[in-house]
C-alpha positions in Angstrom: 21.4 41.1 -20.8 19.0 38.6 -18.3 19.6 38.5 -15.1 19.3 35.1 -13.0 17.0 35.0 -10.0 18.6 33.4 -6.7 16.4 30.5 -7.3 18.2 29.7 -10.8 21.5 30.9 -9.4 21.2 27.8 -6.9 20.2 25.6 -10.0 22.9 26.3 -11.8 25.3 25.5 -8.8 23.2 22.4 -8.3 23.3 21.4 -12.0 27.4 21.9 -11.4 28.0 19.3 -9.1 25.2 16.9 -10.6 27.0 16.8 -14.2 30.6 16.6 -12.5 29.1 12.9 -11.1 30.9 10.7 -13.6 31.3 6.2 -13.4 35.4 7.8 -13.4 34.7 9.0 -9.6 34.7 6.7 -6.5 31.5 6.0 -5.1 32.1 8.4 -1.7 32.8 11.2 -4.2 30.1 10.4 -6.4 27.5 10.3 -3.1 29.5 13.7 -1.7 28.7 15.6 -5.2 25.0 14.3 -5.5 24.0 15.5 -2.1 25.9 19.0 -2.5 23.8 19.0 -5.8 20.6 18.1 -3.5 21.3 20.8 -1.3 21.8 23.6 -4.0 18.1 22.4 -5.5 16.5 22.7 -2.3 18.1 26.1 -1.8 16.7 26.9 -5.0 13.3 25.5 -4.2 13.2 27.3 -1.0 13.5 30.7 -2.8 11.5 30.0 -5.6 9.7 33.2 -6.8 7.5 31.4 -9.6 5.5 28.3 -9.8 7.8 27.4 -12.9 10.9 27.6 -10.7 9.3 25.5 -7.8 8.9 23.0 -10.6 12.3 22.9 -12.4 13.5 22.8 -8.5 11.4 20.1 -7.8 12.4 18.0 -10.7 16.2 18.4 -10.2 15.5 17.2 -6.6 13.7 14.1 -7.9 16.4 13.4 -10.6 19.3 13.5 -8.0 17.3 11.6 -5.2 17.2 9.0 -8.2 20.7 9.1 -8.9 21.6 9.0 -5.4 19.2 5.2 -5.0 20.4 4.2 -8.1 24.1 4.7 -6.7 23.6 3.1 -3.3 22.4 -0.1 -5.5 25.5 0.0 -7.6 27.4 0.2 -4.0 25.2 -1.9 -1.9 24.5 0.8 0.6 21.9 0.2 3.3 18.7 -0.7 1.9 16.6 1.4 4.0 18.9 4.3 2.6 17.9 3.5 -0.9 14.3 3.0 -0.3 14.5 6.5 1.2 16.0 8.3 -1.4 13.7 6.3 -4.6 10.5 7.4 -1.7 11.9 11.3 -1.8 12.1 10.6 -5.7 8.6 9.8 -5.9 7.6 12.8 -3.7 9.4 15.4 -5.9 8.0 13.7 -9.0 4.8 14.0 -7.8 5.0 17.9 -6.8 7.0 18.9 -10.2 4.4 17.8 -11.9 1.8 19.9 -10.0 3.7 23.1 -10.1 4.5 22.8 -13.8 0.8 22.0 -14.9 -0.1 25.2 -12.9 2.8 26.9 -14.8 1.6 25.6 -17.7 5.1 24.6 -18.9 4.2 22.4 -21.4 2.4 18.9 -22.7 5.9 17.4 -23.2 7.5 18.6 -20.2 5.2 16.7 -18.2 5.2 13.7 -20.3 8.8 13.4 -20.0 8.2 13.8 -16.2 5.9 11.2 -15.6 8.0 8.4 -17.9 10.9 9.2 -15.6 8.8 8.9 -12.5 7.4 5.6 -13.7 11.3 4.3 -14.3 11.9 5.5 -10.9 9.1 3.4 -9.2 9.9 0.4 -11.3 13.5 0.4 -10.1 12.5 0.9 -6.6 9.7 -2.0 -6.7 12.1 -4.1 -8.2 14.8 -3.7 -6.3 12.4 -4.4 -3.0 11.2 -7.5 -4.7 14.9 -8.8 -4.7 15.0 -8.6 -1.3 14.3 -10.4 1.6 12.0 -9.3 4.7 11.1 -5.8 2.9 7.5 -6.9 2.4 6.5 -3.3 4.6 8.5 -1.4 2.8 7.1 -2.6 -0.5 3.6 -2.1 1.3 4.8 2.0 1.8 6.5 2.5 -1.6 2.8 1.1 -3.1 0.5 3.1 -0.7 2.2 6.3 -1.6 2.2 5.5 -5.3 -1.4 5.3 -5.5 -1.4 8.5 -3.8 1.3 10.6 -6.1 0.9 8.8 -9.5 -1.1 11.3 -11.8 -4.5 10.5 -13.4 -4.5 7.5 -15.9 -3.7 4.0 -16.6 -0.6 3.8 -14.9 -2.4 4.8 -11.7 -5.0 2.0 -12.0 -2.4 -0.6 -12.7 -0.3 0.6 -9.8 -3.6 0.2 -7.8 -4.0 -3.5 -8.9 -0.7 -4.4 -8.0 -1.1 -2.6 -4.5 -4.2 -4.9 -3.7 -2.4 -8.2 -5.0 0.5 -7.3 -2.9 -1.9 -6.6 -0.1 -4.0 -9.8 -0.6 -1.0 -11.6 -0.5 0.3 -10.0 2.5 -3.4 -11.0 4.5 -2.9 -14.6 3.2 0.3 -15.1 5.0 -1.6 -13.2 8.3 -4.6 -14.9 8.0 -4.3 -16.4 11.5 -3.6 -13.1 12.8 -6.4 -10.0 13.5 -3.9 -7.7 11.8 -5.4 -9.7 8.2 -8.9 -7.9 8.7 -7.2 -4.5 8.6 -4.8 -5.3 5.9 -8.3 -6.7 3.6 -9.7 -3.5 4.5 -7.4 -1.4 3.1 -7.9 -2.9 -0.3 -11.3 -1.3 -0.9 -9.8 2.1 -1.8 -7.3 1.2 -4.5 -9.7 -1.0 -6.1 -11.9 2.0 -6.6 -9.1 3.9 -7.8 -8.4 0.9 -10.3 -11.7 0.7 -11.7 -12.2 4.6 -11.7 -8.9 5.2 -13.8 -8.8 2.3 -16.0 -12.6 2.6 -16.8 -11.9 2.5 -20.6 -9.4 -1.0 -20.2 -11.7 -4.2 -20.5 -8.6 -5.9 -19.2 -8.2 -3.9 -16.0 -11.9 -3.6 -15.3 -11.9 -7.6 -15.2 -8.7 -8.1 -13.2 -10.5 -5.3 -11.0 -13.7 -7.8 -10.7 -11.9 -10.9 -10.1 -9.6 -9.3 -7.2 -12.8 -7.6 -6.0 -14.5 -10.9 -5.5 -11.3 -12.1 -3.6 -11.1 -9.5 -1.2 -14.9 -10.1 -0.5 -14.4 -13.9 0.2 -11.3 -13.3 2.1 -12.5 -10.7 4.3 -16.1 -12.9 4.8 -13.9 -15.5 6.1 -11.6 -13.8 8.0 -14.8 -11.9 10.1 -16.5 -15.3 10.3 -12.8 -17.0 12.2 -13.0 -13.4 14.6 -16.7 -14.1 15.0 -16.3 -18.0 16.3 -13.2 -16.9 18.3 -15.5 -14.3 20.0 -18.2 -16.8 20.8 -15.8 -19.5 22.0 -14.3 -16.6 24.2 -17.7 -16.2 25.9 -18.5 -19.7 25.9 -15.0 -20.5 28.0 -16.0 -17.6 30.4 -19.6 -18.8 30.8 -17.9 -22.3 31.9 -14.9 -20.8 33.9 -16.3 -17.9 35.6 -20.2 -17.9 35.9 -21.7 -19.8 38.6 -24.9 -19.6 37.2 -25.8 -20.4 33.7 -26.0 -16.9 32.5 -29.0 -17.3 29.5 -28.3 -13.8 28.1 -24.3 -14.5 27.6 -25.7 -18.0 26.0 -27.8 -16.4 23.7 -24.8 -13.6 22.4 -22.6 -16.7 21.8 -24.9 -18.4 19.8 -25.2 -14.9 17.5 -21.6 -14.8 17.1 -21.7 -18.4 15.8 -24.8 -17.5 13.6 -22.5 -14.5 12.2 -20.0 -16.8 11.4 -22.4 -18.9 9.7 -24.0 -16.2 7.7 -20.5 -14.9 6.6 -19.3 -18.2 5.3 -22.4 -19.5 3.8 -21.3 -20.6 0.0 -18.0 -19.3 0.9 -16.4 -21.9 3.2 -17.7 -24.8 4.0 -15.2 -26.0 6.9 -15.9 -23.2 8.7 -19.8 -23.0 8.2 -19.2 -26.4 9.5 -17.7 -25.6 12.2 -19.9 -22.9 13.3 -23.0 -24.9 12.9 -21.2 -28.0 15.3 -20.5 -25.3 17.8 -24.2 -24.0 17.8 -25.1 -27.3 18.3 -23.0 -28.3 21.2 -24.8 -25.1 22.7 -28.1 -26.0 22.4 -27.4 -29.7 23.3 -25.1 -29.3 26.5 -25.9 -25.8 27.8 -29.4 -25.3 26.9 -30.6 -28.7 26.8 -32.9 -28.4 23.5 -31.8 -31.6 21.6 -34.2 -30.8 19.2 -33.0 -27.6 18.8 -29.3 -29.2 18.3 -30.3 -31.9 16.1 -30.4 -29.8 12.7 -27.1 -28.5 13.5 -25.1 -31.5 14.2 -27.2 -33.1 10.9 
């Protein structure tokens, strides 16, 4: 007769609570039993003595967290709670896969788990997409998914989805300095998408288009900041400097030149604005009309 380990005993106890959750029970009772199951699986994980036990406990924790998230959606629980349980499920699925691979449980077990992980993530994304003002939560979920989804084409597709979301956020905040930080965050997931989607022409094509868009938007955003910096220095020269500070004037020109280089063949309007401002500096501050004329022209 096989003697159950402590971890197995806790898992069996958790399974009893988990299986007792049926649609006929009140929502509060369903939630209470799922939380009890989760506590049993947490205890099972703590006393796991093998990687296989750790894999099973993590899988059970993932499934319970996912069910708690789904139950919350049905009962319209707090949105933050639903997202919390979905993120918890994603975390436990990832750990279960890692321990399962170490324990060599088998390919069918891993494939089944990956499929459930995908379904849980899609359910979470569907939820936040149908809510208002949850853009930051979606950012966190996609960022987390990019880190935790195992290698493969699905990871590439999630990375593309993440970049698409970041580009949208950057465009919404284009007048804000946060825009550049968001655009810089696009580079790693683009590399991940290229790496894990290298055998899929459609993925590589999409990565190429997005890379060009990120490059263009970054250049324009950096040019805007260069213009703002030049304008700020120019204002300082005119309002706080008693005598014309030539070194500061040249620094202003350098910022406007940077804006021109960044926007060349990318944004004609910004390039023209930067050229006009350089012309004004040469004309009104340095009194070099011959230098100013080509920029005005």
